C-alpha positions as CSV (number, residue, x, y, z in Angstrom):
1,M,35.9,7.8,0.4
2,N,33.6,5.7,2.7
3,I,30.6,4.3,0.8
4,I,27.6,4.2,2.8
5,K,24.4,2.3,1.7
6,L,21.2,4.3,2.2
7,V,17.8,2.6,1.9
8,I,14.7,4.7,1.6
9,T,11.6,3.3,2.4
10,I,8.3,4.8,2.1
11,L,5.6,3.0,4.2
12,T,2.3,3.4,2.8
13,L,-1.0,3.3,5.0
14,S,-4.2,2.7,3.2
15,T,-7.2,4.9,4.2
16,F,-10.2,6.7,2.4
17,V,-9.1,10.2,3.0
18,K,-9.1,12.6,0.3
19,A,-5.6,14.2,0.8
20,N,-2.7,12.0,0.7
21,E,-0.8,13.1,3.8
22,I,2.6,12.2,4.3
23,S,4.7,12.4,7.4
24,F,8.3,11.7,8.6
25,N,8.5,8.5,10.6
26,E,12.3,7.6,11.5
27,I,15.6,7.0,10.5
28,V,17.3,3.7,11.7
29,E,20.7,2.3,11.3
30,S,19.7,-1.2,9.9
31,K,23.4,-2.6,9.9
32,K,26.7,-1.2,9.7
33,N,26.9,1.8,7.3
34,S,23.1,1.2,6.1
35,F,20.2,3.5,7.0
36,T,16.6,3.4,6.5
37,V,14.7,6.6,6.3
38,S,10.9,6.2,6.5
39,F,7.9,8.3,5.9
40,F,4.0,7.4,6.4
41,L,2.1,7.8,3.3
42,E,-1.7,7.3,3.1
43,K,-2.2,6.0,-0.3
44,I,0.2,4.8,-2.9
45,S,1.7,7.6,-4.9
46,Y,4.0,8.0,-7.8
47,I,7.3,9.0,-6.4
48,K,10.2,10.5,-8.6
49,S,13.6,9.7,-7.1
50,Y,17.1,11.1,-8.1
51,S,20.5,12.1,-6.7
52,L,22.5,15.2,-7.2
53,E,26.0,16.3,-6.4
54,S,27.8,19.6,-5.6
55,P,26.4,19.3,-2.8
56,S,25.7,15.7,-2.5
57,R,22.0,14.9,-1.9
58,L,18.9,12.6,-2.6
59,V,15.6,14.0,-3.7
60,F,12.1,12.5,-3.6
61,E,9.1,14.0,-5.2
62,V,5.9,12.4,-4.0
63,Y,3.2,13.3,-6.4
64,D,-0.7,14.2,-5.3
65,S,0.5,14.5,-1.7
66,N,0.4,16.9,1.1
67,L,3.0,17.2,4.0
68,L,1.6,17.6,7.5
69,T,4.2,19.7,8.6
70,N,7.4,21.1,7.0
71,L,10.6,19.4,7.8
72,D,14.0,20.7,8.5
73,K,16.0,18.5,10.8
74,A,19.7,18.1,11.2
75,Y,21.3,14.7,11.5
76,D,24.5,13.0,11.8
77,Y,26.9,11.5,9.3
78,P,25.9,10.4,6.5
79,I,22.8,12.6,6.4
80,K,23.4,16.3,7.2
81,K,19.7,17.2,7.1
82,I,16.3,16.2,5.9
83,R,14.1,18.9,4.4
84,A,10.6,18.5,2.9
85,A,7.9,20.9,1.9
86,T,4.7,20.7,-0.4
87,S,3.9,22.9,-3.2
88,N,1.4,22.4,-5.9
89,G,0.5,18.8,-4.8
90,I,4.0,17.7,-5.0
91,T,6.0,16.9,-1.7
92,K,9.6,17.3,-2.2
93,I,12.0,15.3,0.4
94,V,15.7,16.2,0.2
95,L,18.4,14.3,2.2
96,D,21.4,16.5,2.2
97,L,24.6,14.3,2.6
98,Y,28.2,14.7,3.7
99,E,29.1,12.8,0.7
100,Y,27.7,10.5,-2.1
101,V,26.2,7.5,-0.9
102,E,25.0,4.4,-2.6
103,W,21.4,4.0,-2.5
104,K,18.2,2.2,-3.7
105,K,15.0,3.6,-5.2
106,P,12.3,3.8,-2.5
107,T,9.6,1.3,-2.0
108,Q,6.1,1.4,-1.0
109,I,5.0,-1.1,1.6
110,Y,0.9,-1.2,2.3
């Protein structure tokens, strides 16, 4: 099985806005078999992240946030699709994968 390293980065922008809005930024292949998925976030937030199997996916729950627009985009290997939606102040970002990947917990850069 081909193991792909996937790095998730949450970019944080500091502002004085009440709503902590989050928006998709980009997916970048940073080196062979390594990808960075980034989102913009207005303020630092608690992020719960975990992986699931059958089907393989990564899940990121961003607390006290609001997604600007729902996200449902298809991509190429190793990411099938990125989905995101907000409910009750929690934005859930799901990366559907073709197979299990090695990944790192998200970091917030401000």
